[in-house]
MDAnalysis code that builds the backbone (N, CA, C; Angstrom):
import MDAnalysis as mda
import numpy as np

u = mda.Universe.empty(285, n_residues=95, atom_resindex=np.repeat(np.arange(95), 3), trajectory=True)
u.add_TopologyAttr("name", ["N", "CA", "C"] * 95)
u.add_TopologyAttr("resid", np.arange(1, 96))
u.add_TopologyAttr("resname", ["UNK", "UNK", "UNK", "UNK", "UNK", "UNK", "UNK", "UNK", "UNK", "UNK", "UNK", "UNK", "UNK", "UNK", "UNK", "UNK", "UNK", "UNK", "UNK", "UNK", "UNK", "UNK", "UNK", "UNK", "UNK", "UNK", "UNK", "UNK", "UNK", "UNK", "UNK", "UNK", "UNK", "UNK", "UNK", "UNK", "UNK", "UNK", "UNK", "UNK", "UNK", "UNK", "UNK", "UNK", "UNK", "UNK", "UNK", "UNK", "UNK", "UNK", "UNK", "UNK", "UNK", "UNK", "UNK", "UNK", "UNK", "UNK", "UNK", "UNK", "UNK", "UNK", "UNK", "UNK", "UNK", "UNK", "UNK", "UNK", "UNK", "UNK", "UNK", "UNK", "UNK", "UNK", "UNK", "UNK", "UNK", "UNK", "UNK", "UNK", "UNK", "UNK", "UNK", "UNK", "UNK", "UNK", "UNK", "UNK", "UNK", "UNK", "UNK", "UNK", "UNK", "UNK", "UNK"])
u.atoms.positions = np.array([
    [79.350, 111.744, 98.639],
    [80.530, 111.004, 99.056],
    [81.674, 111.591, 98.224],
    [82.878, 111.507, 98.762],
    [84.081, 112.002, 98.187],
    [84.818, 110.870, 97.399],
    [85.910, 111.095, 96.755],
    [86.778, 110.231, 95.991],
    [87.094, 108.945, 96.817],
    [87.791, 109.408, 97.968],
    [88.288, 108.237, 98.819],
    [87.230, 107.356, 99.282],
    [86.088, 107.907, 99.668],
    [85.013, 107.064, 100.184],
    [84.467, 106.106, 99.110],
    [84.300, 106.653, 97.954],
    [83.680, 105.780, 96.830],
    [84.757, 104.655, 96.454],
    [86.078, 105.036, 96.367],
    [87.141, 104.101, 96.178],
    [87.290, 102.998, 97.238],
    [87.015, 103.340, 98.478],
    [87.129, 102.373, 99.543],
    [85.882, 101.521, 99.574],
    [84.706, 102.121, 99.418],
    [83.469, 101.361, 99.528],
    [83.141, 100.360, 98.346],
    [83.649, 100.654, 97.188],
    [83.353, 100.018, 96.080],
    [84.591, 99.645, 95.241],
    [85.483, 98.854, 95.776],
    [86.695, 98.448, 95.103],
    [86.540, 97.582, 93.901],
    [85.503, 96.854, 93.893],
    [85.231, 95.768, 92.808],
    [84.147, 96.238, 91.907],
    [83.926, 97.469, 91.761],
    [82.855, 97.953, 90.771],
    [83.266, 97.610, 89.338],
    [82.318, 97.100, 88.666],
    [82.574, 96.582, 87.230],
    [81.749, 97.453, 86.139],
    [82.338, 97.709, 84.948],
    [81.498, 98.359, 83.950],
    [80.552, 97.366, 83.232],
    [79.985, 97.758, 82.254],
    [79.000, 97.035, 81.563],
    [79.594, 95.728, 80.945],
    [80.811, 95.841, 80.524],
    [81.574, 94.694, 79.936],
    [82.162, 93.716, 80.961],
    [81.931, 94.021, 82.276],
    [82.441, 93.168, 83.273],
    [83.899, 93.389, 83.757],
    [84.532, 94.435, 83.170],
    [85.808, 94.840, 83.635],
    [85.873, 95.712, 84.811],
    [86.784, 95.383, 85.783],
    [86.946, 96.298, 86.909],
    [87.232, 97.752, 86.459],
    [86.474, 98.686, 86.956],
    [86.736, 100.103, 86.613],
    [87.996, 100.494, 86.935],
    [88.550, 100.133, 88.087],
    [89.869, 100.538, 88.739],
    [91.018, 100.141, 87.780],
    [90.749, 99.152, 87.062],
    [91.831, 98.614, 86.078],
    [92.011, 99.324, 84.818],
    [91.078, 100.340, 84.439],
    [91.264, 101.114, 83.301],
    [91.407, 100.364, 81.959],
    [90.732, 99.240, 81.761],
    [90.876, 98.433, 80.592],
    [90.524, 99.368, 79.344],
    [91.617, 99.440, 78.471],
    [91.271, 100.067, 77.203],
    [90.828, 101.553, 77.176],
    [91.101, 102.209, 78.434],
    [90.676, 103.615, 78.538],
    [91.909, 104.421, 78.365],
    [91.978, 105.354, 77.413],
    [93.080, 106.278, 77.134],
    [92.993, 107.418, 78.029],
    [94.089, 108.075, 78.272],
    [94.177, 109.336, 79.064],
    [93.291, 110.391, 78.420],
    [93.312, 110.486, 77.105],
    [92.373, 111.412, 76.578],
    [90.930, 111.121, 76.843],
    [90.473, 109.952, 76.717],
    [89.153, 109.605, 77.163],
    [88.909, 109.865, 78.445],
    [89.820, 109.753, 79.416],
    [89.659, 110.014, 80.838],
    [89.308, 111.569, 81.064],
    [90.322, 112.346, 80.425],
    [90.212, 113.909, 80.548],
    [88.874, 114.278, 79.847],
    [88.443, 113.794, 78.771],
    [87.351, 114.229, 78.089],
    [86.041, 113.964, 78.898],
    [85.937, 112.700, 79.466],
    [84.835, 112.428, 80.347],
    [84.842, 113.260, 81.615],
    [85.954, 113.654, 82.160],
    [85.913, 114.460, 83.341],
    [85.509, 115.934, 82.985],
    [86.049, 116.351, 81.883],
    [85.661, 117.806, 81.535],
    [84.191, 117.733, 81.148],
    [83.469, 116.694, 80.479],
    [82.260, 116.782, 80.161],
    [81.322, 116.605, 81.494],
    [81.782, 116.012, 82.562],
    [81.163, 115.762, 83.732],
    [81.330, 116.973, 84.630],
    [82.405, 117.509, 84.802],
    [82.674, 118.576, 85.752],
    [82.900, 119.934, 85.187],
    [83.477, 119.926, 84.006],
    [83.844, 121.182, 83.427],
    [85.311, 121.559, 83.974],
    [85.950, 122.440, 83.386],
    [87.472, 122.685, 83.821],
    [87.384, 123.490, 85.252],
    [86.416, 124.331, 85.473],
    [86.342, 125.106, 86.674],
    [86.275, 124.128, 87.904],
    [85.319, 123.166, 87.795],
    [85.323, 122.221, 88.942],
    [86.379, 121.365, 89.021],
    [87.030, 120.980, 87.837],
    [88.167, 120.075, 87.812],
    [89.219, 120.756, 88.489],
    [89.516, 122.016, 88.180],
    [90.503, 122.891, 88.895],
    [90.334, 122.833, 90.536],
    [89.128, 122.911, 90.867],
    [88.887, 122.946, 92.332],
    [89.117, 121.524, 92.894],
    [88.717, 120.495, 92.275],
    [88.899, 119.061, 92.681],
    [90.406, 118.681, 92.645],
    [91.093, 118.999, 91.512],
    [92.588, 118.771, 91.378],
    [93.193, 119.976, 90.928],
    [93.661, 120.590, 92.042],
    [94.330, 122.035, 91.694],
    [95.669, 122.055, 91.079],
    [95.566, 121.974, 89.677],
    [96.723, 122.048, 88.922],
    [96.393, 123.089, 87.882],
    [97.423, 123.839, 87.278],
    [97.211, 124.883, 86.285],
    [96.711, 124.537, 84.998],
    [96.878, 123.326, 84.603],
    [96.302, 122.907, 83.281],
    [94.784, 122.894, 83.260],
    [94.095, 122.868, 84.426],
    [92.727, 122.925, 84.506],
    [92.296, 124.304, 84.845],
    [93.183, 125.184, 85.499],
    [92.709, 126.593, 85.917],
    [93.007, 127.573, 85.026],
    [94.362, 127.503, 84.348],
    [94.725, 128.675, 83.484],
    [94.698, 128.202, 82.200],
    [93.962, 128.933, 81.296],
    [93.877, 128.755, 79.873],
    [93.640, 127.129, 79.448],
    [92.705, 126.587, 80.099],
    [92.495, 125.092, 79.938],
    [92.118, 124.550, 78.684],
    [92.569, 123.448, 78.236],
    [92.148, 122.717, 77.120],
    [92.481, 121.250, 77.207],
    [91.997, 120.287, 76.535],
    [92.178, 118.953, 76.773],
    [93.543, 118.602, 76.358],
    [94.005, 119.312, 75.174],
    [95.374, 119.055, 74.762],
    [96.396, 119.467, 75.682],
    [96.373, 120.689, 76.318],
    [97.226, 121.190, 77.307],
    [97.331, 120.294, 78.499],
    [96.140, 119.698, 78.871],
    [96.057, 118.881, 80.081],
    [96.594, 117.558, 79.859],
    [96.473, 117.050, 78.623],
    [97.127, 115.776, 78.288],
    [98.775, 115.962, 78.278],
    [99.217, 117.064, 77.735],
    [100.665, 117.298, 77.645],
    [101.067, 117.322, 79.134],
    [100.479, 118.013, 79.940],
    [100.859, 118.131, 81.430],
    [100.834, 116.777, 82.185],
    [99.674, 116.097, 82.032],
    [99.489, 114.837, 82.761],
    [100.326, 113.678, 82.320],
    [100.828, 113.740, 81.072],
    [101.732, 112.676, 80.661],
    [103.151, 112.955, 81.091],
    [103.501, 114.187, 81.589],
    [104.691, 114.362, 82.130],
    [104.759, 114.471, 83.614],
    [103.647, 114.416, 84.226],
    [103.533, 114.591, 85.754],
    [102.728, 113.446, 86.354],
    [103.464, 112.376, 86.697],
    [102.794, 111.221, 87.286],
    [101.855, 111.379, 88.436],
    [102.370, 112.137, 89.324],
    [101.381, 112.372, 90.569],
    [100.047, 113.078, 90.188],
    [100.056, 113.873, 89.156],
    [98.787, 114.565, 88.677],
    [97.906, 113.596, 87.892],
    [98.665, 112.836, 87.074],
    [97.941, 111.756, 86.378],
    [97.238, 110.816, 87.239],
    [97.951, 110.340, 88.277],
    [97.262, 109.459, 89.335],
    [96.026, 110.015, 89.987],
    [96.024, 111.314, 90.319],
    [95.003, 112.034, 90.943],
    [93.769, 112.055, 89.826],
    [94.022, 112.313, 88.582],
    [93.056, 112.462, 87.573],
    [92.387, 110.859, 87.356],
    [93.214, 110.017, 87.302],
    [92.792, 108.602, 87.140],
    [91.954, 108.198, 88.269],
    [92.236, 108.532, 89.590],
    [91.452, 108.308, 90.686],
    [90.156, 108.830, 90.671],
    [90.102, 110.180, 90.255],
    [88.812, 110.902, 90.189],
    [88.023, 110.250, 89.004],
    [88.573, 109.822, 87.917],
    [87.842, 109.091, 86.787],
    [87.338, 107.761, 87.406],
    [88.073, 107.096, 88.103],
    [87.614, 105.637, 88.686],
    [86.351, 106.044, 89.594],
    [86.474, 107.018, 90.527],
    [85.529, 107.362, 91.412],
    [84.147, 107.773, 90.678],
    [84.409, 108.643, 89.742],
    [83.184, 109.136, 88.952],
    [82.523, 108.014, 88.197],
    [83.313, 107.122, 87.532],
    [82.581, 106.052, 86.847],
    [81.999, 105.043, 87.798],
    [82.605, 104.836, 88.976],
    [82.128, 103.976, 89.950],
    [80.737, 104.494, 90.456],
    [80.770, 105.804, 90.792],
    [79.381, 106.412, 91.275],
    [78.424, 106.096, 90.292],
    [78.736, 106.457, 88.957],
    [77.775, 106.261, 87.816],
    [77.259, 104.941, 87.799],
    [78.118, 103.833, 87.927],
    [77.740, 102.356, 87.811],
    [76.950, 102.105, 89.026],
    [77.288, 102.628, 90.208],
    [76.568, 102.148, 91.343],
    [75.396, 102.911, 91.734],
    [75.102, 104.028, 90.847],
    [73.905, 104.836, 90.938],
    [73.926, 105.747, 92.247],
    [75.116, 106.219, 92.588],
    [75.227, 107.084, 93.732],
    [75.555, 108.395, 93.292],
    [75.279, 109.444, 94.128],
    [75.613, 110.854, 93.808],
    [77.046, 111.022, 93.370],
    [77.226, 111.874, 92.348],
    [78.566, 112.055, 91.834],
    [79.517, 112.717, 92.862],
    [80.897, 112.541, 92.643],
    [81.800, 113.094, 93.529],
    [81.623, 114.770, 93.792],
])
């Protein structure tokens, strides 16, 4: 399943504390990036979201700097995070 399919099929997925995953309760951008890097690595992140902060000399700090200044890229990263967490909670194959 891809990101869009997961987000469409499971819009009301909740985490262990009962919060909707899509609402990002208490989740910082740093936590989002760190989880995605741990899950996919920078190489796959650059393939999934083609931005230079993941492809050229990648680091969590440089990614945070870029994402804080670039709303469209931050939105893509947040959607990938939501889809990844939803897939994890629902027990389906990752994105």
